[in-house]
BAVOLUM-874545 format. One record per residue (C-alpha): residue in three letters; x, y, z; residue number from 1. Coordinates in Angstrom, 2 decimals. Layout:
REM residues N
PT   type        xx        yy        zz   seq
PT    ALA         X         Y         Z   NUM
...
***
This chain:
REM residues 569
PT   type        xx        yy        zz   seq
PT    MET     -7.95    -31.66    -95.22     1
PT    SER     -4.67    -30.12    -94.02     2
PT    TYR     -1.37    -31.89    -94.45     3
PT    HIS      0.40    -31.56    -91.13     4
PT    ARG      1.45    -33.49    -88.10     5
PT    LYS      1.55    -32.44    -84.49     6
PT    ALA      4.98    -31.95    -82.93     7
PT    MET      5.79    -33.64    -79.67     8
PT    SER      8.21    -31.60    -77.64     9
PT    PRO     11.53    -33.20    -76.70    10
PT    ALA     10.87    -32.21    -73.10    11
PT    TYR      7.67    -34.22    -73.07    12
PT    ILE      9.42    -37.22    -74.62    13
PT    LEU     12.19    -36.98    -72.06    14
PT    ALA      9.65    -36.70    -69.26    15
PT    ALA      7.88    -39.79    -70.52    16
PT    ALA     11.13    -41.68    -70.53    17
PT    LEU     11.93    -40.53    -67.04    18
PT    GLY      8.48    -41.64    -66.02    19
PT    LEU      9.52    -45.20    -66.76    20
PT    ILE     11.99    -45.06    -63.90    21
PT    MET     10.00    -42.93    -61.49    22
PT    ILE      8.73    -45.94    -59.60    23
PT    GLY     12.27    -47.10    -59.05    24
PT    THR     14.08    -50.24    -60.04    25
PT    PRO     11.88    -53.37    -60.15    26
PT    ARG     12.40    -55.51    -57.09    27
PT    ALA     10.78    -58.42    -55.36    28
PT    ARG      8.22    -57.40    -52.75    29
PT    ALA      9.42    -58.52    -49.37    30
PT    GLU      6.85    -57.72    -46.69    31
PT    ILE      3.78    -55.55    -46.19    32
PT    ILE      3.57    -53.60    -42.96    33
PT    ASN      0.24    -52.03    -42.09    34
PT    VAL     -0.24    -48.86    -40.07    35
PT    PRO     -1.82    -48.77    -37.54    36
PT    ALA     -2.62    -52.52    -37.54    37
PT    ASP      1.01    -53.65    -37.20    38
PT    TYR      2.58    -50.45    -35.83    39
PT    PRO      0.69    -47.43    -34.47    40
PT    THR      2.93    -44.85    -36.17    41
PT    ILE      4.45    -44.50    -39.62    42
PT    GLN      7.92    -43.94    -38.17    43
PT    GLN      7.77    -47.16    -36.15    44
PT    ALA      6.85    -49.02    -39.33    45
PT    ILE      9.78    -47.42    -41.18    46
PT    ASP     12.13    -48.35    -38.35    47
PT    ALA     11.01    -51.98    -38.63    48
PT    ALA     11.08    -52.18    -42.42    49
PT    ASP     13.77    -53.84    -44.53    50
PT    PRO     14.72    -52.89    -48.10    51
PT    GLY     11.88    -53.71    -50.46    52
PT    ASP      9.18    -53.66    -47.79    53
PT    GLU      5.95    -51.75    -48.28    54
PT    VAL      4.36    -49.70    -45.54    55
PT    ILE      0.63    -49.22    -46.16    56
PT    VAL     -1.02    -46.51    -44.09    57
PT    ALA     -4.76    -46.49    -43.42    58
PT    GLU     -6.80    -43.31    -43.70    59
PT    GLY     -6.51    -40.96    -40.75    60
PT    GLU     -4.36    -38.19    -39.35    61
PT    TYR     -0.91    -39.09    -38.08    62
PT    ILE      0.75    -36.39    -36.02    63
PT    GLU      4.43    -37.13    -36.49    64
PT    ASN      7.59    -36.28    -38.40    65
PT    ILE      9.07    -39.15    -40.38    66
PT    ASP     12.58    -39.96    -41.63    67
PT    PHE     13.21    -42.65    -44.25    68
PT    LEU     16.68    -43.38    -42.75    69
PT    GLY     18.09    -44.18    -46.19    70
PT    LYS     15.83    -47.21    -46.64    71
PT    ALA     14.69    -48.37    -50.08    72
PT    ILE     11.07    -48.90    -49.06    73
PT    THR      7.65    -47.72    -50.17    74
PT    VAL      5.41    -45.79    -47.82    75
PT    ARG      1.97    -45.26    -49.27    76
PT    SER     -1.70    -44.72    -48.54    77
PT    THR     -4.19    -47.45    -49.30    78
PT    ASP     -4.96    -45.98    -52.75    79
PT    PRO     -2.52    -43.26    -53.85    80
PT    GLU     -4.39    -42.55    -57.08    81
PT    ASN     -7.70    -41.87    -55.33    82
PT    PRO     -7.89    -38.15    -54.44    83
PT    ASP    -10.32    -38.81    -51.60    84
PT    VAL     -7.92    -41.28    -50.01    85
PT    VAL     -5.01    -38.87    -50.42    86
PT    GLU     -7.00    -36.07    -48.75    87
PT    ALA     -7.94    -38.40    -45.89    88
PT    THR     -4.46    -39.82    -45.23    89
PT    ILE     -2.65    -37.00    -43.45    90
PT    ILE      0.80    -36.64    -41.97    91
PT    ASN      0.66    -33.62    -39.68    92
PT    GLY      4.05    -32.31    -38.63    93
PT    ASP      2.60    -30.41    -35.66    94
PT    ALA      4.88    -27.45    -36.48    95
PT    ALA      7.79    -29.46    -35.08    96
PT    GLY     10.18    -29.49    -38.07    97
PT    SER     10.09    -31.04    -41.53    98
PT    VAL      7.21    -33.46    -41.92    99
PT    VAL      9.27    -35.84    -44.11   100
PT    THR     13.06    -36.14    -44.28   101
PT    CYS     15.33    -37.92    -46.78   102
PT    ASP     18.97    -37.07    -46.06   103
PT    SER     20.67    -40.46    -45.91   104
PT    GLY     21.35    -41.20    -49.57   105
PT    GLU     17.85    -42.33    -50.52   106
PT    THR     17.42    -43.29    -54.21   107
PT    LEU     14.42    -43.64    -56.50   108
PT    ASP     13.70    -46.94    -54.74   109
PT    THR     12.58    -44.90    -51.73   110
PT    VAL      8.97    -44.09    -52.50   111
PT    LEU      6.46    -41.80    -50.79   112
PT    THR      3.02    -41.75    -52.40   113
PT    GLY     -0.57    -40.89    -51.61   114
PT    PHE     -0.45    -38.52    -48.60   115
PT    THR     -1.47    -35.04    -47.56   116
PT    ILE      1.56    -33.52    -45.85   117
PT    THR      0.81    -30.49    -43.73   118
PT    ASN      1.74    -28.29    -40.78   119
PT    GLY      5.47    -28.67    -41.20   120
PT    ASP      7.53    -25.82    -39.79   121
PT    ALA     11.28    -25.82    -40.27   122
PT    PHE     14.09    -23.47    -41.22   123
PT    TRP     14.50    -25.45    -44.48   124
PT    GLY     11.86    -27.68    -46.06   125
PT    GLY      8.73    -27.46    -43.97   126
PT    GLY      6.86    -30.19    -45.85   127
PT    MET      9.80    -32.33    -46.99   128
PT    TYR     13.57    -31.97    -46.73   129
PT    ASN     15.83    -33.83    -49.18   130
PT    GLU     19.61    -33.63    -48.99   131
PT    ASN     22.05    -35.84    -50.92   132
PT    SER     19.10    -38.02    -51.87   133
PT    SER     16.74    -38.70    -54.76   134
PT    PRO     13.51    -40.32    -53.56   135
PT    THR     10.36    -40.85    -55.60   136
PT    VAL      7.38    -38.71    -54.53   137
PT    ALA      4.00    -39.14    -56.21   138
PT    HIS      0.33    -38.34    -55.66   139
PT    CYS      1.01    -36.20    -52.60   140
PT    ILE     -0.43    -32.89    -51.43   141
PT    PHE      1.93    -30.49    -49.64   142
PT    ARG     -0.37    -28.00    -47.96   143
PT    GLU      0.24    -25.14    -45.53   144
PT    ASN      3.82    -25.92    -44.61   145
PT    VAL      6.40    -23.32    -43.60   146
PT    GLY     10.09    -23.25    -44.43   147
PT    TYR     11.19    -20.08    -42.73   148
PT    ASP     14.27    -19.56    -44.94   149
PT    MET     13.93    -21.91    -47.94   150
PT    GLY     11.32    -24.30    -49.24   151
PT    GLY      7.90    -24.17    -47.62   152
PT    GLY      6.57    -27.27    -49.36   153
PT    MET      9.88    -28.96    -50.22   154
PT    ARG     13.57    -28.17    -50.01   155
PT    ASN     16.10    -30.03    -52.20   156
PT    LYS     19.81    -29.62    -51.48   157
PT    ASN     22.10    -31.57    -53.80   158
PT    ALA     19.06    -33.77    -54.29   159
PT    SER     17.27    -34.90    -57.44   160
PT    PRO     13.97    -36.48    -56.46   161
PT    SER     11.40    -37.64    -58.99   162
PT    ILE      8.14    -35.80    -58.25   163
PT    SER      4.92    -36.45    -60.14   164
PT    ASP      1.21    -35.74    -59.79   165
PT    CYS      1.72    -33.72    -56.61   166
PT    ALA      0.12    -30.49    -55.43   167
PT    PHE      1.90    -27.71    -53.52   168
PT    ILE     -0.77    -25.49    -51.99   169
PT    MET     -0.53    -22.48    -49.65   170
PT    ASN      3.02    -23.17    -48.49   171
PT    SER      5.31    -20.30    -47.51   172
PT    SER      8.97    -19.43    -47.04   173
PT    GLY     11.58    -16.78    -47.61   174
PT    SER     12.41    -18.24    -51.04   175
PT    GLY     10.67    -21.03    -52.88   176
PT    GLY      7.28    -21.05    -51.21   177
PT    GLY      6.30    -24.29    -52.92   178
PT    MET      9.72    -25.80    -53.68   179
PT    ASN     13.34    -24.74    -53.23   180
PT    ASN     16.05    -26.40    -55.37   181
PT    PHE     19.62    -25.53    -54.46   182
PT    ASP     23.24    -26.72    -54.70   183
PT    GLY     23.12    -28.87    -57.82   184
PT    SER     19.62    -30.25    -57.38   185
PT    ASN     18.08    -31.58    -60.59   186
PT    PRO     14.63    -32.93    -59.79   187
PT    THR     12.08    -34.01    -62.35   188
PT    VAL      8.75    -32.34    -61.61   189
PT    ILE      5.99    -33.77    -63.76   190
PT    ASP      2.26    -32.93    -63.86   191
PT    CYS      2.30    -31.05    -60.56   192
PT    LYS      0.20    -28.17    -59.31   193
PT    PHE      1.61    -25.11    -57.51   194
PT    SER     -1.11    -22.81    -56.24   195
PT    ASP     -1.29    -19.95    -53.73   196
PT    ASN      2.23    -20.47    -52.41   197
PT    VAL      4.04    -17.43    -51.03   198
PT    ALA      7.67    -16.40    -50.82   199
PT    ARG      8.78    -13.25    -49.10   200
PT    VAL     11.74    -12.64    -51.41   201
PT    ALA     11.86    -14.91    -54.48   202
PT    GLY     10.05    -17.75    -56.17   203
PT    GLY      6.51    -17.98    -54.82   204
PT    GLY      6.04    -21.36    -56.45   205
PT    MET      9.63    -22.54    -57.00   206
PT    ILE     13.21    -21.33    -56.90   207
PT    ASN     16.18    -22.88    -58.73   208
PT    GLY     19.62    -21.66    -57.71   209
PT    MET     23.28    -22.60    -57.51   210
PT    ASP     23.69    -24.87    -60.54   211
PT    CYS     20.27    -26.52    -60.62   212
PT    SER     18.75    -27.88    -63.81   213
PT    PRO     15.34    -29.35    -63.02   214
PT    LEU     12.96    -30.68    -65.64   215
PT    VAL      9.51    -29.15    -65.07   216
PT    VAL      6.87    -30.53    -67.44   217
PT    GLY      3.09    -30.28    -67.57   218
PT    CYS      2.77    -28.26    -64.36   219
PT    THR      0.36    -25.47    -63.46   220
PT    PHE      1.38    -22.41    -61.45   221
PT    SER     -1.54    -20.29    -60.28   222
PT    GLY     -1.94    -17.57    -57.69   223
PT    ASN      1.63    -17.81    -56.37   224
PT    ALA      3.33    -14.65    -55.12   225
PT    ALA      6.62    -13.05    -54.12   226
PT    VAL      5.25    -10.54    -51.65   227
PT    ASN      8.02     -8.29    -50.30   228
PT    ASP      8.58     -4.94    -51.97   229
PT    ASN     11.63     -6.46    -53.68   230
PT    GLY      9.97     -9.81    -54.32   231
PT    ASP     10.89    -11.44    -57.65   232
PT    GLY      9.44    -14.35    -59.58   233
PT    GLY      5.85    -14.88    -58.52   234
PT    ALA      5.81    -18.47    -59.78   235
PT    ILE      9.47    -19.37    -60.52   236
PT    TYR     12.83    -17.73    -59.82   237
PT    ASN     15.90    -19.06    -61.67   238
PT    SER     19.39    -17.83    -60.80   239
PT    SER     23.09    -18.60    -60.36   240
PT    ASP     24.03    -20.85    -63.28   241
PT    SER     20.79    -22.79    -63.28   242
PT    TYR     19.50    -24.24    -66.55   243
PT    PRO     15.99    -25.59    -66.03   244
PT    MET     13.81    -26.96    -68.81   245
PT    ILE     10.23    -25.72    -68.35   246
PT    ALA      7.80    -27.22    -70.85   247
PT    GLU      4.06    -27.54    -71.37   248
PT    CYS      3.32    -25.54    -68.22   249
PT    SER      0.69    -22.90    -67.52   250
PT    PHE      1.20    -19.76    -65.44   251
PT    VAL     -2.02    -18.04    -64.40   252
PT    GLY     -2.51    -15.10    -62.05   253
PT    ASN      0.91    -15.11    -60.39   254
PT    THR      2.28    -11.93    -58.81   255
PT    ALA      5.64    -10.41    -57.92   256
PT    MET      6.06     -7.05    -56.26   257
PT    SER      9.28     -6.24    -58.13   258
PT    PHE     10.34     -8.30    -61.19   259
PT    GLY      8.79    -11.16    -63.12   260
PT    GLY      5.14    -11.80    -62.27   261
PT    ALA      5.37    -15.41    -63.41   262
PT    VAL      9.08    -16.13    -63.99   263
PT    PHE     12.25    -14.21    -63.14   264
PT    ASN     15.52    -15.36    -64.70   265
PT    ILE     18.88    -13.90    -63.73   266
PT    TRP     22.40    -15.22    -64.38   267
PT    SER     20.81    -18.40    -65.71   268
PT    GLY     19.88    -20.12    -68.96   269
PT    PRO     16.41    -21.63    -68.77   270
PT    MET     14.52    -23.06    -71.73   271
PT    MET     10.83    -22.12    -71.78   272
PT    LEU      8.86    -24.28    -74.19   273
PT    ASP      5.19    -24.79    -75.14   274
PT    SER      3.89    -22.87    -72.14   275
PT    THR      1.08    -20.38    -71.51   276
PT    PHE      1.20    -17.17    -69.44   277
PT    VAL     -2.17    -15.62    -68.57   278
PT    GLY     -2.98    -12.69    -66.27   279
PT    ASN      0.33    -12.43    -64.41   280
PT    TYR      1.51     -9.15    -62.88   281
PT    ALA      4.65     -7.37    -61.71   282
PT    PRO      5.79     -3.74    -61.82   283
PT    ARG      8.36     -4.88    -64.41   284
PT    GLY      7.97     -7.95    -66.53   285
PT    GLY      4.33     -8.88    -66.05   286
PT    ALA      4.88    -12.48    -67.13   287
PT    LEU      8.61    -12.89    -67.66   288
PT    LEU     11.71    -10.91    -66.76   289
PT    GLU     15.12    -11.80    -68.13   290
PT    GLY     18.22    -10.32    -66.52   291
PT    GLU     21.69    -11.20    -67.81   292
PT    THR     20.46    -14.55    -69.10   293
PT    THR     21.13    -16.68    -72.17   294
PT    SER     17.71    -18.26    -72.38   295
PT    THR     15.22    -19.24    -75.07   296
PT    THR     11.44    -18.88    -75.05   297
PT    LEU      9.83    -20.98    -77.76   298
PT    ASN      6.22    -21.77    -78.72   299
PT    CYS      4.68    -19.85    -75.85   300
PT    THR      1.49    -17.83    -75.49   301
PT    PHE      1.24    -14.60    -73.47   302
PT    ILE     -2.27    -13.29    -72.80   303
PT    GLY     -3.46    -10.48    -70.54   304
PT    ASN     -0.28     -9.94    -68.52   305
PT    TRP      0.52     -6.45    -67.27   306
PT    ALA      3.18     -4.30    -65.65   307
PT    ASP      3.21     -0.88    -64.02   308
PT    TYR      6.33      0.26    -65.89   309
PT    ASP      8.05     -1.98    -68.44   310
PT    GLY      7.33     -5.20    -70.26   311
PT    GLY      3.68     -6.15    -69.97   312
PT    ALA      4.55     -9.66    -71.15   313
PT    ILE      8.37     -9.82    -71.31   314
PT    ASP     11.06     -7.52    -69.90   315
PT    ILE     14.60     -8.21    -71.17   316
PT    ARG     17.54     -6.51    -69.43   317
PT    ASP     21.29     -6.78    -70.04   318
PT    CYS     20.82     -9.93    -72.13   319
PT    GLY     23.30    -10.71    -74.87   320
PT    GLU     21.65    -13.94    -76.01   321
PT    PHE     17.91    -14.10    -75.53   322
PT    THR     15.66    -15.64    -78.17   323
PT    ILE     11.87    -15.56    -78.37   324
PT    ALA     10.31    -17.41    -81.30   325
PT    ASN      6.96    -18.85    -82.41   326
PT    CYS      5.08    -16.95    -79.70   327
PT    THR      1.85    -14.98    -79.60   328
PT    LEU      1.57    -11.94    -77.34   329
PT    THR     -1.96    -10.57    -77.03   330
PT    ASP     -3.96     -8.34    -74.65   331
PT    ASN     -0.86     -7.45    -72.62   332
PT    TRP     -0.39     -3.96    -71.17   333
PT    ALA      2.42     -1.73    -69.92   334
PT    PRO      3.37      1.93    -70.35   335
PT    SER      6.52      0.83    -72.22   336
PT    GLY      6.71     -2.40    -74.19   337
PT    ALA      3.35     -4.09    -73.73   338
PT    GLY      4.69     -7.12    -75.56   339
PT    VAL      8.49     -6.96    -75.22   340
PT    TYR     10.71     -4.40    -73.49   341
PT    ASN     14.41     -4.53    -74.40   342
PT    TRP     16.91     -2.65    -72.30   343
PT    ASN     20.62     -2.88    -73.10   344
PT    SER     19.99     -6.18    -74.85   345
PT    SER     20.54     -7.88    -78.19   346
PT    SER     17.56    -10.14    -78.19   347
PT    ILE     16.25    -12.08    -81.17   348
PT    VAL     12.50    -11.95    -81.79   349
PT    ALA     11.42    -14.21    -84.63   350
PT    ASN      8.11    -15.46    -86.01   351
PT    CYS      6.05    -13.87    -83.24   352
PT    THR      2.60    -12.32    -83.44   353
PT    PHE      1.76     -9.17    -81.43   354
PT    SER     -1.89     -8.11    -81.46   355
PT    ALA     -4.49     -6.46    -79.21   356
PT    ASN     -1.80     -5.20    -76.81   357
PT    ALA     -1.81     -1.66    -75.38   358
PT    ALA      1.07      0.63    -74.45   359
PT    LEU      1.89      4.31    -74.22   360
PT    HIS      5.35      3.87    -75.74   361
PT    GLY      5.58      0.89    -78.03   362
PT    ILE      4.33     -2.66    -78.22   363
PT    ILE      8.00     -3.52    -78.70   364
PT    TYR     10.18     -1.01    -76.83   365
PT    ASN     13.94     -0.84    -77.40   366
PT    SER     16.17      1.18    -75.10   367
PT    HIS     19.93      1.09    -75.67   368
PT    SER     19.35     -2.16    -77.52   369
PT    ASP     20.30     -3.60    -80.89   370
PT    SER     17.67     -6.27    -81.15   371
PT    VAL     16.88     -8.28    -84.26   372
PT    ILE     13.18     -8.59    -85.13   373
PT    SER     12.32    -10.86    -88.04   374
PT    ASN      9.29    -12.61    -89.52   375
PT    CYS      6.94    -10.96    -87.02   376
PT    ILE      3.45     -9.48    -87.20   377
PT    VAL      2.76     -6.36    -85.11   378
PT    TRP     -0.81     -5.43    -85.92   379
PT    GLY     -4.05     -4.34    -84.30   380
PT    ASN     -2.48     -2.95    -81.13   381
PT    ASP     -3.18      0.23    -79.20   382
PT    GLY      0.01      2.27    -79.34   383
PT    SER      3.01      2.54    -81.63   384
PT    ALA      4.23     -0.79    -82.94   385
PT    ILE      7.97     -0.30    -82.31   386
PT    TYR      9.45      2.47    -80.16   387
PT    ASN     13.20      3.14    -80.01   388
PT    SER     15.24      5.10    -77.51   389
PT    ASP     18.98      5.24    -78.29   390
PT    SER     18.47      2.01    -80.22   391
PT    ALA     18.88      0.75    -83.76   392
PT    PRO     17.04     -2.57    -84.01   393
PT    ILE     17.17     -4.50    -87.25   394
PT    VAL     13.61     -5.21    -88.39   395
PT    THR     13.15     -7.34    -91.50   396
PT    TYR     10.44     -9.33    -93.27   397
PT    SER      7.83     -8.29    -90.75   398
PT    ASN      4.32     -6.88    -91.04   399
PT    VAL      4.37     -3.71    -88.94   400
PT    GLU      1.25     -1.57    -88.71   401
PT    GLY      2.13      1.97    -89.70   402
PT    GLY      5.21      0.73    -91.54   403
PT    TYR      8.85      0.30    -90.54   404
PT    ALA     12.01      0.68    -92.60   405
PT    GLY     13.75     -2.59    -93.36   406
PT    GLU     14.15     -5.26    -95.99   407
PT    GLY     10.98     -7.19    -96.72   408
PT    ASN      8.78     -5.26    -94.28   409
PT    ILE      5.14     -4.65    -95.19   410
PT    ASP      2.21     -2.67    -93.79   411
PT    ALA     -0.95     -4.61    -94.64   412
PT    ASN     -3.87     -6.23    -92.86   413
PT    PRO     -2.59     -9.73    -92.00   414
PT    LEU     -6.09    -11.24    -92.36   415
PT    PHE     -6.15    -13.17    -89.10   416
PT    VAL     -8.78    -15.93    -89.05   417
PT    ASP    -10.73    -14.57    -86.07   418
PT    PRO     -8.80    -12.02    -84.01   419
PT    ASP    -11.84    -11.00    -81.98   420
PT    ASN    -11.91    -14.51    -80.53   421
PT    GLY     -8.17    -14.93    -80.20   422
PT    ASP     -7.46    -16.85    -83.43   423
PT    PHE     -4.38    -15.25    -84.97   424
PT    ARG     -3.77    -17.89    -87.61   425
PT    LEU     -3.54    -16.65    -91.19   426
PT    ALA     -6.57    -16.83    -93.45   427
PT    PRO     -6.26    -17.60    -97.18   428
PT    GLY     -5.00    -14.59    -99.08   429
PT    SER     -3.03    -13.15    -96.15   430
PT    PRO     -0.09    -11.01    -97.32   431
PT    CYS      1.98    -12.68    -94.58   432
PT    ILE      1.91    -16.06    -96.33   433
PT    ASP      5.19    -17.05    -98.02   434
PT    ALA      6.49    -13.55    -97.21   435
PT    ALA      9.15    -14.00    -94.50   436
PT    ASP     12.84    -14.89    -94.39   437
PT    ASN     13.88    -18.54    -94.25   438
PT    THR     17.32    -17.62    -92.94   439
PT    ALA     15.86    -15.73    -89.95   440
PT    VAL     14.11    -18.76    -88.42   441
PT    PRO     16.18    -19.66    -85.30   442
PT    PRO     18.05    -22.98    -85.22   443
PT    ASP     16.40    -26.12    -83.89   444
PT    GLU     18.49    -26.37    -80.70   445
PT    LEU     16.24    -29.12    -79.32   446
PT    ASP     16.27    -31.26    -82.48   447
PT    MET     12.49    -31.19    -82.45   448
PT    ASP     12.15    -33.31    -85.57   449
PT    GLY     14.63    -35.91    -84.34   450
PT    ASP     16.90    -35.75    -87.39   451
PT    GLY     20.05    -35.29    -85.30   452
PT    ASP     20.71    -31.80    -86.68   453
PT    THR     20.40    -28.86    -84.30   454
PT    ASP     21.61    -26.31    -86.87   455
PT    GLU     18.59    -26.59    -89.16   456
PT    PRO     15.80    -24.03    -88.58   457
PT    ILE     12.95    -24.76    -86.15   458
PT    PRO     10.68    -27.12    -88.13   459
PT    PHE      7.33    -26.41    -86.45   460
PT    ASP      5.08    -23.45    -85.74   461
PT    LEU      3.14    -22.64    -82.56   462
PT    ASP      0.45    -25.18    -83.47   463
PT    GLY      3.04    -27.92    -84.01   464
PT    ASN      2.43    -27.79    -87.77   465
PT    LEU      5.34    -27.90    -90.18   466
PT    ARG      7.01    -24.65    -91.15   467
PT    PHE      8.04    -23.89    -94.73   468
PT    VAL      4.69    -24.91    -96.27   469
PT    ASP      4.10    -23.49    -99.75   470
PT    ASP      0.76    -21.95   -100.68   471
PT    PRO      0.48    -22.39   -104.47   472
PT    ASP     -2.16    -19.65   -104.56   473
PT    THR      0.24    -17.06   -103.13   474
PT    GLU      3.24    -15.46   -104.81   475
PT    ASP      6.50    -15.94   -102.91   476
PT    THR      7.58    -12.51   -101.68   477
PT    GLY      9.91    -13.58    -98.89   478
PT    HIS     13.58    -14.52    -98.87   479
PT    GLY     15.16    -17.91    -99.42   480
PT    GLU     14.68    -21.02   -101.47   481
PT    ALA     11.06    -22.14   -101.78   482
PT    PRO      9.06    -23.05    -99.83   483
PT    ILE      9.13    -19.70    -98.05   484
PT    VAL      8.24    -19.38    -94.37   485
PT    ASP      5.27    -17.24    -93.28   486
PT    MET      5.31    -14.23    -90.99   487
PT    GLY      3.97    -14.69    -87.48   488
PT    ALA      3.66    -17.57    -85.05   489
PT    TYR      1.49    -19.75    -87.31   490
PT    GLU      2.28    -21.26    -90.69   491
PT    PHE     -0.61    -21.30    -93.15   492
PT    GLN     -1.46    -24.92    -93.96   493
PT    TYR     -2.63    -25.17    -97.57   494
PT    ASP     -5.64    -27.39    -97.99   495
PT    TRP     -5.26    -29.56   -101.10   496
PT    CYS     -8.80    -30.88   -100.83   497
PT    PRO    -10.94    -28.23    -99.07   498
PT    ALA    -14.28    -29.94    -99.77   499
PT    ASP    -13.27    -33.22    -98.05   500
PT    PHE    -14.72    -32.23    -94.70   501
PT    ASP    -14.51    -35.71    -93.16   502
PT    ASP    -10.91    -36.27    -94.35   503
PT    ASP    -11.66    -39.64    -95.95   504
PT    GLY     -9.77    -38.88    -99.17   505
PT    ASP    -12.73    -38.03   -101.42   506
PT    VAL    -15.58    -35.56   -101.79   507
PT    ASP    -18.87    -37.42   -101.61   508
PT    THR    -22.40    -37.41   -100.19   509
PT    ALA    -21.18    -37.21    -96.60   510
PT    ASP    -19.36    -33.97    -97.35   511
PT    LEU    -22.37    -32.54    -99.20   512
PT    LEU    -24.60    -33.28    -96.23   513
PT    MET    -22.17    -31.49    -93.91   514
PT    LEU    -22.29    -28.42    -96.15   515
PT    LEU    -26.10    -28.49    -96.28   516
PT    GLY    -26.18    -28.77    -92.49   517
PT    ALA    -24.34    -25.43    -92.27   518
PT    TRP    -26.61    -23.71    -94.80   519
PT    GLY    -27.16    -19.99    -94.33   520
PT    GLU    -25.02    -17.52    -92.42   521
PT    CYS    -21.82    -19.07    -91.14   522
PT    PRO    -22.53    -20.48    -87.66   523
PT    HIS    -19.02    -19.72    -86.42   524
PT    LEU    -15.48    -18.99    -87.55   525
PT    PRO    -13.62    -20.52    -89.20   526
PT    CYS    -16.35    -21.54    -91.67   527
PT    PRO    -14.86    -24.19    -93.99   528
PT    TRP    -18.13    -24.59    -95.93   529
PT    ASP    -18.02    -20.96    -97.11   530
PT    PHE    -15.63    -21.45   -100.04   531
PT    ASN    -15.99    -17.97   -101.49   532
PT    GLY    -15.64    -16.18    -98.15   533
PT    ASP    -18.85    -14.14    -98.32   534
PT    GLY    -20.02    -15.22    -94.85   535
PT    VAL    -22.90    -17.33    -96.19   536
PT    VAL    -23.11    -21.01    -97.12   537
PT    ASP    -25.32    -21.07   -100.21   538
PT    ASP    -25.71    -22.31   -103.79   539
PT    LEU    -22.36    -20.88   -104.81   540
PT    ASP    -20.54    -22.93   -102.20   541
PT    ARG    -22.53    -26.04   -103.10   542
PT    ASP    -21.53    -25.61   -106.75   543
PT    ILE    -17.86    -25.29   -105.77   544
PT    LEU    -18.14    -28.52   -103.77   545
PT    MET    -19.64    -30.31   -106.76   546
PT    GLU    -16.70    -29.20   -108.88   547
PT    HIS    -14.44    -31.16   -106.50   548
PT    TRP    -16.63    -34.30   -106.46   549
PT    GLY    -14.68    -37.55   -106.38   550
PT    ASP    -11.20    -38.52   -105.23   551
PT    CYS     -9.02    -35.81   -103.78   552
PT    PRO     -6.14    -34.66   -106.00   553
PT    ASP     -2.67    -35.85   -105.24   554
PT    PRO     -0.60    -33.41   -103.18   555
PT    PRO      2.75    -32.21   -104.57   556
PT    GLU      5.39    -34.86   -105.13   557
PT    GLU      7.30    -33.65   -102.10   558
PT    CYS      4.91    -34.19    -99.21   559
PT    PRO      7.09    -34.93    -96.14   560
PT    TRP      4.04    -35.38    -93.91   561
PT    ASP      2.84    -38.40    -95.95   562
PT    LEU      5.07    -40.92    -94.19   563
PT    ASN      3.61    -44.06    -95.81   564
PT    GLY      3.35    -42.60    -99.31   565
PT    ASP     -0.38    -43.16    -99.85   566
PT    GLY     -1.06    -39.53   -100.74   567
PT    VAL     -3.10    -38.91    -97.64   568
PT    VAL     -1.98    -37.48    -94.31   569
***
């Protein structure tokens, strides 16, 4: 029974709050207009509608281009939350401009929901064009639209629409194949899918430029591409004083032909949080490339990304303030810097785990850089752990295979739980437990624990478990006042009652039956029934369980996870 609680990211909380207003301000329903029963076209129904009216469109294909004309109305299919209805209710732009336009000051009370929007062809915003407006768009599919210059699926110019549960599929443009945000646009993009969109130059899935700070939460970006020889940002391109928050997103199989297979950041300050990067590719920066940015990447997972030259997972260039913390980087490949490549940068890498990566010249490669690497584990890789060229990084309280000079550094098997199957948590007895530096944990800029203090260290690990958890069975070898933080992305969670398998607060017959059900060789890892760690559940383990029979012992007096004080989390 582990004493921990799951963190909920501030971005997700903010998105949930925004979701409360995404349907617009409550208003009395005025009139329902049916298409084609009352009017044969959607535009004719919009023309006839008054504020508050609802236009309901029957299934079918409507070959037209519609403009909301600034009206606070709802235009929807018969059942926007039914995927079959959405697929069957089509607005076909006939390659005659933007399929949908909002450029007359529309607000969240202007709602478009439940359509497939396709065959738009415009200079800007093939599927939908929003300027000086902020409509609500939900449950829509933007498919195979073309924005020759910007925004194949959607173009936002000084516009902040609320977009949720939408899909942007196989759209194309010069920049922002799926979506283009420009000139102070700050949309909320929640639970959307961007797949197989193409940009010639930048941002296959999305581009954010010229002072844009969108909130992108819970979205998937897969198979997007920036296809020209100088194409950057296969999924997302952020530039020109843009500060997006990107949280709880997944980036899978995106491609750029120059920089940043998944995300390219330049002259910007994005926050990347709780996201996963798998199988992305670019010549430089297989998953992520940072150029002259001041960004933070926190609680992210990088798996199987690759680059032809530098930075299989992350390539950092000319960055004075770049922080990566609580991340795992595994199975990434590049000739130089399979995990992280630093060039002319002073990045901070803290509490990260690097394993099963492969490089010719360093899993972490530093060139003309004075990076700070703390509380990390670099173990089980193919290639030198840290490679320096004209660089003097500060490496402290880290477990570096082959050894590395620096205060608190060790060279010892970290005892991952199951590295062969991608579990890089720390097993009991790991030398990385209580062995890192409390003062090196980056500050909690997002106030993740809600205590109003952004100067305290990040309180959670990659799993969302509390940091600074003491293991009474391990000697404190790290730096700071106890409890001492662990090395790597995961904090070991001490189990005060290991035989209470059903977490009911005592060890009883139910727990014994669970152990007997696992009798013999451990069926899988982890194997909580195997108390002595010999790989077999047998009489020895049963005897240990019997020693713990009865009520679980009280945890230490200071147990911050036990919010109601009953001794049980």
